[in-house]
C-alpha positions in Angstrom: 0.3 0.1 0.2 1.3 3.3 -1.2 1.4 6.9 0.3 -0.8 9.8 -2.3 0.5 12.4 -3.0 -1.9 14.2 -0.6 -0.6 12.2 2.2 3.2 13.6 1.5 1.8 16.8 1.4 -0.3 16.9 4.5 2.4 14.4 6.5 3.9 15.8 9.6 7.6 15.0 10.7 8.4 15.4 14.0 9.6 18.5 15.7 13.6 18.0 16.0 14.4 18.6 19.6 16.1 20.8 21.1 19.8 19.7 22.8 19.4 18.8 26.6 20.7 20.7 29.4 22.9 18.8 31.5 20.1 18.9 33.8 17.9 17.1 31.7 20.2 14.6 30.5 20.9 13.5 34.5 17.4 13.0 35.5 16.8 10.9 32.3 18.2 7.0 31.6 21.1 5.4 35.1 23.0 8.8 35.8 23.7 8.8 39.3 23.6 12.6 38.6 19.9 12.6 38.9 20.5 10.6 42.2 23.3 13.8 43.2 20.7 16.2 42.2 18.2 15.6 44.8 20.1 14.6 47.6 21.2 18.0 47.1 18.1 19.9 46.8 17.0 17.8 49.5 19.4 18.5 52.3 19.8 23.0 50.7 15.7 22.5 50.1 14.4 22.1 53.7 12.9 24.8 55.7 15.9 25.5 57.7 18.9 24.3 55.4 19.2 27.9 53.4 18.8 30.3 56.4 21.9 28.9 58.5 23.8 28.8 55.8 23.3 32.3 55.2 23.1 33.5 58.0 26.4 31.7 58.2 27.2 33.4 55.6 29.5 36.1 56.9 31.0 35.4 59.9 31.9 32.4 62.5 28.5 31.3 65.2 27.8 29.7 68.1 24.3 27.8 68.6 22.7 31.2 70.4 23.8 33.5 68.1 22.5 31.1 65.2 19.5 30.4 66.7 19.1 34.6 68.0 19.2 34.7 64.0 17.3 32.3 63.5 13.2 33.3 64.1 11.2 30.4 64.4 13.8 27.7 65.0 13.9 25.1 67.8 16.9 24.0 69.2 16.0 20.6 68.3 15.5 21.8 64.7 18.8 23.7 64.3 20.3 20.8 66.2 19.4 18.4 63.8 19.8 20.9 60.6 24.2 21.4 62.2 25.1 18.0 62.2 23.5 17.4 58.5 24.7 20.6 57.7 27.9 19.4 59.4 27.8 15.9 57.9 27.6 17.6 53.7 31.1 18.8 54.2 29.3 22.0 54.4 30.1 23.7 58.1 32.4 23.0 60.7 31.6 22.6 63.7 34.5 23.2 66.2 34.4 22.9 70.0 37.0 24.9 72.3 37.9 23.9 75.3 37.0 26.5 77.7 34.8 26.1 80.8 31.9 26.3 79.8 32.2 25.0 76.2 32.4 26.9 73.5 30.7 25.7 70.3 31.6 28.1 67.0 30.5 27.0 64.0 31.2 28.4 60.2 30.8 27.7 56.2 33.3 25.8 54.6 34.5 25.9 51.6 31.8 23.9 50.0 29.6 25.9 52.2 30.2 29.1 50.9 29.6 27.7 47.0 26.7 27.4 48.0 26.1 31.5 48.8 25.9 32.5 45.2 23.1 30.1 44.4 21.2 30.6 47.5 21.1 34.7 47.0 19.7 34.0 43.6 17.2 31.6 44.7 15.9 34.6 47.9 15.7 37.1 45.5 13.8 35.1 43.4 10.8 34.4 45.7 11.5 37.1 47.4 10.3 39.0 44.1 8.0 36.4 42.9 6.3 35.8 45.9 3.4 38.4 45.5 3.0 36.7 42.1 3.1 33.0 43.1 0.3 33.9 45.9 -2.0 35.3 43.3 -1.1 31.9 41.3 -2.6 30.4 44.5 -6.0 32.2 45.1 -7.5 32.0 41.5 -6.1 28.5 41.5 -8.4 28.3 45.0 -10.6 30.1 43.8 -12.2 27.7 41.3 
């Protein structure tokens, strides 16, 4: 069975796909990059991690100072967040042999690499939040 001339003139070709970004490529197939992206976003995308990282961007702080700078964080959640950030190599915890003991937290070199990205995300969230709120209200009104 052949293709008629009319069918040939109306046949559409599939659009040429744009090259994938490195992000899109990492999310397909068996690449371990997708796992890396999910794990890192889970860490820095939680409620407190970026606030801790942002707070430590200028100076090392003691636990109580950190807690004062981050309104609403409980002692337990700050402790858990600090432990995870330390485990991931984003902050260091220094215990000074004093009475009472003094513990300070500061960003590592790796942690400082997040500042520019975190600032860009925070700026975007701040500037676009009114539009997000309006979209939510319109959606909820349906």
